[in-house]
C-alpha positions in Angstrom: 58.6 217.7 51.6 60.0 216.3 54.8 59.2 217.5 58.3 62.1 218.6 60.2 60.6 216.6 63.1 60.4 213.6 60.7 62.6 210.5 61.5 64.3 209.0 58.2 66.7 206.5 59.1 70.2 206.5 57.3 69.4 203.2 55.4 65.7 204.0 53.8 65.2 205.6 50.5 63.2 209.0 50.5 62.6 209.8 46.6 62.8 213.4 46.0 59.2 214.8 45.9 57.6 212.7 48.8 55.7 214.1 51.5 56.6 212.9 55.3 54.6 214.7 58.2 55.3 215.5 61.8 57.1 213.1 63.8 56.6 210.4 61.2 59.4 207.5 61.2 60.8 206.1 58.0 63.1 203.0 59.4 65.8 201.5 58.0 65.8 199.9 54.3 62.1 201.5 53.4 61.4 202.8 50.2 59.2 205.8 49.5 58.5 206.7 46.1 58.8 210.6 44.7 54.4 210.4 44.6 53.6 209.7 48.3 52.4 211.1 51.3 52.7 209.8 54.4 50.7 211.6 57.5 52.1 212.8 60.9 53.2 209.9 63.7 52.8 207.2 61.3 55.7 204.9 61.6 57.0 202.3 58.7 59.2 199.9 61.0 61.5 199.0 58.4 61.5 197.2 54.8 58.4 198.2 54.1 57.6 199.6 49.8 55.4 202.6 49.7 55.1 203.6 45.8 52.9 205.0 43.3 50.3 207.7 44.1 49.5 207.1 47.6 48.2 208.7 50.3 48.6 207.3 54.2 47.0 209.3 56.8 48.6 210.1 60.5 49.8 207.4 63.0 49.6 204.2 61.1 51.5 201.5 62.2 53.1 199.5 58.8 55.1 196.2 59.7 58.1 195.2 57.7 57.8 193.9 54.4 54.4 195.5 53.5 54.0 196.5 50.1 51.7 199.8 49.7 50.7 201.4 46.5 52.5 199.3 44.1 51.0 198.2 40.5 48.0 196.3 40.8 47.8 192.8 39.6 44.9 193.3 37.0 46.1 192.4 32.9 44.8 195.5 32.1 46.5 198.1 33.8 48.7 199.7 31.9 50.7 202.0 34.0 47.6 204.5 34.3 48.2 207.1 37.5 46.1 205.3 40.0 45.9 205.6 43.3 45.7 204.5 47.2 44.2 206.0 49.8 45.0 204.8 53.9 43.1 206.8 56.7 44.6 207.2 60.3 45.4 204.6 62.9 45.9 201.3 61.3 48.0 198.7 61.9 49.2 197.2 58.6 51.6 193.6 59.9 54.1 192.0 58.1 54.0 191.3 54.6 50.2 192.8 53.8 50.4 194.2 49.8 47.5 196.7 49.1 47.8 197.8 45.3 46.3 200.7 43.1 43.1 201.0 41.7 42.3 200.8 37.7 41.1 202.7 35.2 38.3 200.5 34.7 37.4 200.9 38.4 37.1 203.5 40.8 40.4 204.8 40.1 41.4 204.6 43.7 42.0 201.6 46.5 40.8 202.6 50.0 41.2 202.0 53.3 39.5 203.8 56.0 40.5 204.4 59.8 41.3 202.1 62.5 41.6 199.2 60.9 44.1 196.0 61.6 45.3 193.6 58.7 46.8 191.3 60.1 49.8 189.5 58.2 49.8 188.7 54.6 46.3 190.0 53.8 46.3 191.5 50.0 43.9 194.1 49.2 43.7 194.1 45.5 42.5 197.2 43.1 39.8 199.1 44.1 39.1 197.9 46.8 37.2 199.7 49.8 38.0 198.3 53.6 35.8 200.7 55.6 36.6 201.7 59.9 37.8 199.5 62.5 37.4 196.3 60.5 39.7 193.4 61.3 41.2 191.2 58.3 43.0 188.4 59.7 46.2 186.4 58.5 46.3 185.6 55.1 42.6 186.8 53.8 42.6 188.3 50.4 40.2 190.7 49.0 39.9 190.5 45.2 39.4 193.6 43.1 36.3 195.9 43.4 35.6 194.0 47.0 33.8 196.2 49.5 34.1 195.7 52.9 31.8 197.7 55.6 32.5 199.2 58.8 33.4 196.6 61.5 33.8 193.5 59.7 35.4 190.6 60.9 37.4 188.6 58.1 38.9 185.1 59.5 42.0 184.0 58.4 43.0 182.6 54.9 39.2 183.8 53.6 39.5 184.5 49.9 36.6 186.9 48.6 35.4 186.9 45.1 35.6 190.2 42.8 32.6 192.6 43.4 31.1 191.1 46.5 30.3 192.9 49.0 30.7 192.3 53.5 28.3 194.0 54.8 28.4 196.4 58.5 29.3 193.9 61.4 29.3 191.1 59.4 32.0 187.9 61.0 33.1 185.8 58.3 34.5 182.5 59.5 38.4 181.3 59.2 39.2 179.7 55.7 35.8 180.8 53.8 35.2 181.6 50.3 33.0 184.4 49.9 31.0 184.1 46.4 28.3 186.7 47.1 27.2 189.5 49.1 27.1 189.0 52.7 24.2 191.0 54.6 25.0 193.3 57.6 25.1 192.0 60.8 25.1 188.1 59.9 27.8 185.4 60.6 28.9 183.4 57.5 31.2 180.7 57.3 32.2 178.0 54.5 32.9 177.5 51.0 31.2 178.4 49.8 30.2 180.3 52.8 26.4 180.3 54.3 24.9 182.4 57.3 24.3 180.7 60.4 23.3 183.8 62.6 23.9 187.1 63.5 26.9 188.6 65.0 25.5 189.0 68.3 28.7 189.0 70.9 30.1 192.2 68.2 26.9 193.9 68.3 26.4 194.0 72.3 30.2 195.3 72.7 29.5 198.0 69.8 26.4 199.5 71.9 23.9 198.4 70.3 20.9 197.8 72.5 18.1 194.8 73.0 15.2 196.6 71.0 17.7 196.9 68.3 19.3 193.4 68.6 15.8 192.2 68.7 14.9 194.1 65.6 18.3 192.7 63.6 16.7 188.8 64.7 13.5 189.0 63.5 15.2 190.7 60.0 17.5 187.6 59.8 14.6 185.2 60.7 12.7 186.8 57.6 15.7 186.8 55.4 16.8 183.3 56.0 14.1 181.2 58.0 10.8 182.2 56.5 11.5 180.6 53.2 10.1 183.7 51.6 11.4 184.7 48.3 14.3 187.3 48.6 12.1 190.1 46.9 9.2 189.4 49.0 11.8 189.0 52.9 13.3 192.5 51.5 9.7 194.1 51.3 8.9 193.0 54.6 12.0 193.9 56.2 11.5 197.3 54.1 8.1 197.9 55.9 9.6 197.7 59.4 12.2 200.0 58.9 10.0 202.8 60.5 9.5 201.1 63.6 13.2 200.0 63.4 15.7 202.4 61.8 18.2 200.0 63.0 17.3 198.0 59.7 18.1 200.4 57.2 21.0 199.3 57.1 19.4 195.8 55.5 18.0 198.2 52.7 20.8 200.6 52.2 23.0 197.1 51.4 20.3 195.2 49.6 20.3 198.7 47.3 24.6 198.3 46.5 24.1 194.4 46.0 25.1 193.0 42.3 26.1 189.8 43.1 23.2 187.9 45.0 23.4 187.3 48.3 24.7 184.3 50.3 21.3 182.6 51.3 
């Protein structure tokens, strides 16, 4: 179903069965598959491929040569009906690739709302990108990676399968991430190591002085106290009652399976 107010360029191909929302714009030489749903106000500039079982929300901008919803690169993939889900108000720049999930994983690759994926970013099968994240040019997410809200991933950075990048993390460019990065941390290098908290980003996002002081203290316990990891976790957990912002650390530790950078 194509809404009457949507624009489809004569040079675009939209397969029968695709759903195109009100005010959407499908530019020249785009291809939209039969199982695709594109929300109201979303713009495909030109030469964009959207295929597979893919749902894209409202008011997204998708630039030329992006490929969304194509078969993933996992050698186990045998054509199962897996998905891509993208939220609202994302900017997906030139040559970005977002692959569908796998039956062995969650079955779906997800991108939330208000993200910026810069040129040549790759989001592999079963990844989850949260909200208000920035992935700079050539950032590469292997399968099953999770990027939490407000994270910034520098250009040319590669993230290993199953790694978790916590909320408000900043990863410097040209880094290699092989373990999980706790929330609020700045990390860089190959393999990446921590060297502080993302204080500038936290101020911009409205964290107050008390919250930032608590986060700094938790960072010092985790990285500068020389305490064993489990002991550091317990000390941070004891601080949560007086400093609720630190619950993000505890929730993160509960999800972490690869161990944290340290």
